N, C-alpha and C positions, 0 to 999 in steps of 0.2 A: 504494499499499500503505500501511496505518495500522499504525504500532508502537504496542502497548499495554504499559502497565506496571499491575499490580493493586497497590493499597497498602492495606497491611494494619497495624493498631495503630502507626498514626504513621510507618511504614518502607515504601519501595518493596520489593515482593517479588520474588525472583529466579525465574527458569524461564518469565518471560514472553515474549511474541512477539518475535522478534529481526527486524532488518533484514537484508537478505541481504549477502553477502560484498562484493558490488560498492559496498555502501553504506561499510562501512568502507574499504575501499580509495579510494572518492572522499575521505573525510572526512581520510585519509592527506595526499592531494594536497593538500585545502585548507590543512592544518597546513604543510606543507613551503613552500608560497607564501606562508602567512603568515610563516614565520620570516624568510625573504627579504626580505620587504616591512619588516618590524620593523626587523631590522638594516639595512637601507638607510636608513630614516627616523631611526634613532638616529644613523648616521654623518652624513646632511646636515645634522641640526640641530647636531649637534656640530661640524662646521665651520663652519656658518654663525656659531655664537656665538662661536667662539674666533677666529675669522676678524676679529670686530669691531675696530673702532678703539678706542684707548684712551678717547678722550670717549664713546663709544657705550658701551663697557663699564662707566664711570664712572654712565652714566644709567640703569642697570638696578637693579631692587629686589634682586635677587639676582646673585651673580656667575656669570659663566658657567660656571665650575668647578662651582659647586653644582648649576645647573639640570642639566648634563650629568651630573654622580654621580646625582640623583634620578632622571633620566630612565633612566639605564643600570640602577638599582636596580628602577624599577618595571617594565622590560622584563624582567630577570630574574627577577622575581617570576611573572610572566606565562608565561615559558617554563617554570618549575618545575611549575605547573597543567598546560602544554600536554604537558610530558614524560610525566604520567601518562597523560594521554589517548592519546597515541600508543601507550605501551606496550599500553592496552586495545584500541586499533585494531587493532594488529599483531594480538593474540591473535584478534579477533574475524576479521580477514580471512581468518585461515587456517582456521577452525573453523565458521564460519556456513555456511547452506545457499547454494547457488550462486543467482544470478537476476538481473535487472536492477535498478538502481537508478533508479526514474524521477522521483524528486524530490530529487536531489544537486545543489545549486546549485554553481557554478565559482567559482573566485577566493578571495579574503581573506574577503569578506563574512561568511561563515557563521561564521570564528573570531572576527572582531571582535565579532558579535553575541552569539554563545555566552559571551564573555569578561564582556560588559556583563550579560548574564542571570545570571550567576553571582552577579555583585555585586548586581544586583537582587534576587534570589530568595535567596541562601543567606548573605549577609554581613551583619555588623553596620552597614555603611554601607547597605544597602539597606532597614533596617528602617523607616523613615519612609515610603518609596515602598509598601513591601508594606502598611503599615497604612492608606494612604490608599487603595490600590486593593483590598486582599483582603478588608477589615473591612466592606465595603459589601456584597461578594457572599458573604460568611459570615453577616451578620447576615440578609441576605435569605433565605439558606437555612435557617438557624434559624426564621426567621418563618414557613415554608411547612413546615418538617419537624421541628422541635423537640419538639412534642408526640408526635408516631408515634414518634420516637427516644427518648423518655423512656419510652411505653407499652412499647415493644419490649425495651429494657433490663430494664425491671421484671418483665415476664414471661419473660424470656430468649427472646425470638422474634428472629428474623432484623431487624437495623436496615436503614431504608432505605438504599437503594443510589444512588450519585450517580455520574454521567459527569463527566469535566472533559476536554471537548474541547480541542486545540490547548494543551496542558499547559505546553509548553516544557521547563523542567528540573523540573517535579513540585512546586513548593513550594506550589501552591493545593491540590493533592490531597492532599498531606501534612497542611495544616491541616484540610481537610474531615475526613481520616480521624483526625484527633487528637481531634477532637469527636465522634468514636462512630460516623459514618457508615460505612457499607460503600463504597469508592470504587474505581473504576478510571478511569485516565487514559490518553488516546490523543494522539501525535502524529505527524505524517506526515513531519517533517524528521529523518533519521537521524542526523545530528549531535547533535541533542537527546538523541534516545535513549541515544546512547554517552555524553553530559554527565551524563543521569540516571544510567546505571549507573555512572559514574566517582565519582558522588556516594554512590550506595548501598554502594560497595565502599571508599571513601575518607575520606567525609564524616562529619560528626557534627553535632549541633543542640543 
């Protein structure tokens, strides 16, 4: 199954095709496993750093306590985002249509990847990477369709429509729609659909 999002006026539209309830349930299990994994890793690194000899601690650029604090703060920031995603998933698991989820990956990897994608697509830290990747695509799109777009706008006709397959969290589709094109995005991985929905409900650009 392919989950779709319609993008209008630079924002993802609601009322689009949704993954089945099993998709939300599978993603909740991904989150549960990720929380356990994150907590174990924080505790492991904390034990290792604080268990160093005084000589080893003295050789570090940053004090172990500072490293542990920074790591715990970063983990807490991740969890704050995941708390909102979990809330959305719980609602979807109760309200979405029944049906199998054929593209739900197990384990912690889906959560790790979506956190990286949020940073790349929707944060200030990801701006340069977006510029390097998306600008080439957007410029190529304008090279093919900008004249048609301008004529359609001037004559108040329907603008050229663009499909963005494998859209991840929808940033490229957002940029396409922001340029005035009609746009629809599709994504087969449920956790990305729910991530897009999280951004639509809580995000800002």
